[in-house]
Every structure is written in structure tokens, then in C-alpha cells.
N, C-alpha and C positions, 0 to 999 in steps of 0.2 A: 534563569528561572525555569522551573519544570512545569509542564502541563500534562494532564492525563490524556493519553492517546485513545482514540476510538477507531477501530478498524471495522468497516462494514463489508465483510467478505462472504460471498455465497458459495464459491467452489471449494476453497481451502482456506484455513486460517494461517496467516503468516505470522511467525514469531519475530517480533521486531526488536531492535536495540535502539530505535529512534526514541527521542524524548516525546515528540508529538508530531502528529500529522493525521489528518482524517483521510482515509481511503474509501471512496464510495463506489459501489457497483450498482448498476441499474436494476438488476433483478435480485438484489439481496434484501433479506428481511432480518438478518442476524446482525447483532452488534456484539463485538467481543473486544475486551481489553486485552491486548496481546503484548503489553510492554514487558521487557525482560531486562534485568540488570545483569552486570557481569558476574555477580556471585550467585545467580540463580541457576538451577539445573535446566537442562534442555526441556522444551515444552513437550507435553505428552499428547501429541496429535499424530495422525496417520503418517504424515510425511516424515516427521522426526523419529517415529518408531522404526521406520524402514531405514533410516540413516545409520542406525547402530545395531550391532548384534547384542544379545543379552550379555550382561556383565561388563560391557564397555562403558567408559565414562566420558569420552570425548569423540566426536566424529572425525574421521580421517580416511585416507584412501585404504588403509589396511582394515578398517572395520565397517565399510559400507556394505549393507546387506544385499544379497542376491535379489530379494523382492524389490528393493529400491531400484537396482540396476535394470531389472526387468520392466518395471513400470515406466521408468525414464525412456527405455528403448521403445516400448509400445507407443508412448506419446509422441516421440520423435518420428517413428514410422508413420503415424497417422498424419503428421504435418507434411512429411516428405511425399506421401501418397496424394495429398490434396492441399497444396500450399495456400489455397484461397479459402479454406474452411476455417472461419474465424473461431468456431468453437474449439477445434483441435489446436489452433494456434494459442488460444487463450489458456487451455488446460496445460499445454506444454510450458508456456511462459510462466504461469502461476507455479507450476511444479518446480521449475528452475529457481524462481524467486524464493519459494519457501525452503528450497534446499541450499540457500545462501549462495546461489550462483546468479545474483541479481544482474550483473553486467551481461551475462549470457542471455538473460531473458529480454533485454532491451530490444534487440532487432526483431524479435517475434511480436512484441507489443507494437513496435513501429509498423510492422507489416499489416497488422490489423487496422491501424490508422490510415494506411494507404488505401485500404478498401473502404473504410468508413471513418473519416476524420472527426465525426461528431460523437465518438464514443467516449463519454465522460469517464466511464469506469476505467478505460485504458489510460487516459490522461492521468487519472489519479494513481494508477498502478505505477506509471513512470515517475510521477511526482514523489511517490513513496521511495522509490529507488534512489532518485537524485537527492532526496532529503537525507537518506542514510549515508550517501556518499558526501554529504555536506556541500553539495553543488546547489546552492540556494538560487542561483540565477536560472538554471534549467528547471528547478522545482517551481519557481514562480512562473516561468514560461508555460509549463503544462497546465497550471491552474488558470492562468490568464486565457489560454486557448479555450478552456471550458466556458469562461465568461463571454467569449466572443459569440457563442451560439446559445448560451443560457446565462444572461446577465444577472439573474437572481439566484444563482446556484449557491446555496448556503455553505456547502462543503468547500467549494473553491474559495469563497470569501473567508471562511474560517481558516483554511490552510494558509492563505496569504497573511492573515493576522498572526498565525503561529510562526511563520517564517520571520516576520518582522520582530516578534517578541524574542525569538531565539537570537536575533542579531542586536538586541537591546533597543530596538526602535519602538518604544512603548506607545508613543502618540499614534503612530501608524497602525500598530496592532489594535489599539482601542477603536480607531475609525473602522477597521474591517469588522471587528467583532460587534460593534454597535450596529453596523449595517446588517449583519446576520440577524441580530435581535429585532431590527425594524421590519425585516421580512416576515419572520415568524419565530417568536420566542418560545413556542411550545414544542417545537421539534427537538429531536435528540441533539442536533447540531446547535440549535438555539440555546438549549440548556447548557451545552458544553461551552458555548461562547460566554454565557453569563458566569459560569464557574471560572473561566479563564480571566475574564475581566476582574473578578474579585481577587484573583491572585496577583495581578499586576501591581 
């Protein structure tokens, strides 16, 4: 069963092939539906524009633009110069993730969590990667880590319901989504939970 994804991203928009997962960032005010199916063209955002030269139809080593390579190098240099700068780490990890180098982004997100393990936004970014990799165990772990310091976090609860629904565990999905609604049905996540319950 498919559910509409919502990505709450502040720094960059990630074009996802995942069916569902909510990714939350602490300082984000933007909500963007970034779902992509296999027959759709590449998203028209800053990262993806830099991935391809004009006239190209698919990204590859032979058509990665110089602007993309330069930006990637600048972000990597910022991290190398100050490995404890969580802003630089975040920008570089996000850029890697948006560039479809999600596995490469993981250690940089993890470095942020070594500095501050209570960063819900980073746990959600990792959950998003693990969801795309179909590693539901690690995806659940990242969402559960958020619940250890924020037990009423609607995004983490919604995500756990989404993972359950993806695995055909409808009863479990309903429990998580009903809990989201019981916390606050008027938030964007609450409305998404209501929509998802209606689709079960």
C-alpha cells in the first residue's frame, strides 16, 4: 500500500524514490512532496541541476557538471578544516544524500550525533536513508532513538507506522497513527496520519 510522503527539509530538498517516510528538521518551515517514480524525470532543484550538463538525460560520471564538483569539494573542505562544525557536516551530508550518495552521507550524519545525540533532524535523515535501502530495522532504530528523548514526537511515531504499513503490519500501523492523532490531529503530521489511516 502506498502513502504520500512529506519531507520537511530546510537546507535542501531531497528527491526521493521512497514510497513514504517523514523526515523532520528542527529548523524547517517548508513542507515538500518529493516523491519520484521511476518514469519521472530528474527533479528541477539546485543539486540536480548541477548533476547534469545541458542536453543530458541521465546523471553519470561522464556528465557531472563542474559546478557540482566544485560545490562538493567546497563542502568537503569545510568539513576537513573543522570536523566538529555540525553546520558544515550537515551541509556536506545533505549534499551527498541529495546527490544519491546516501551511503557516503551516513558517517557524516553519525559524526553529528557523536557531538549531539539528541538531534532529531539527523536521526530522521538517517531513517530516510535506511528506508530507501529497505533496512527497516535500522530505520525503526533511528525513529525509536528520537522517542527516547522526545516520546511525543509525531514524526517518529508516524514513521514507525509507515514502516509497519510497508511490511503489511496494519494493526501496528494503526496504533502508531492513532497515537499521532491523539497528540495533535491538527498538525501536518497529524493530518498525514489521518489520511494514511483512511488508506489502510
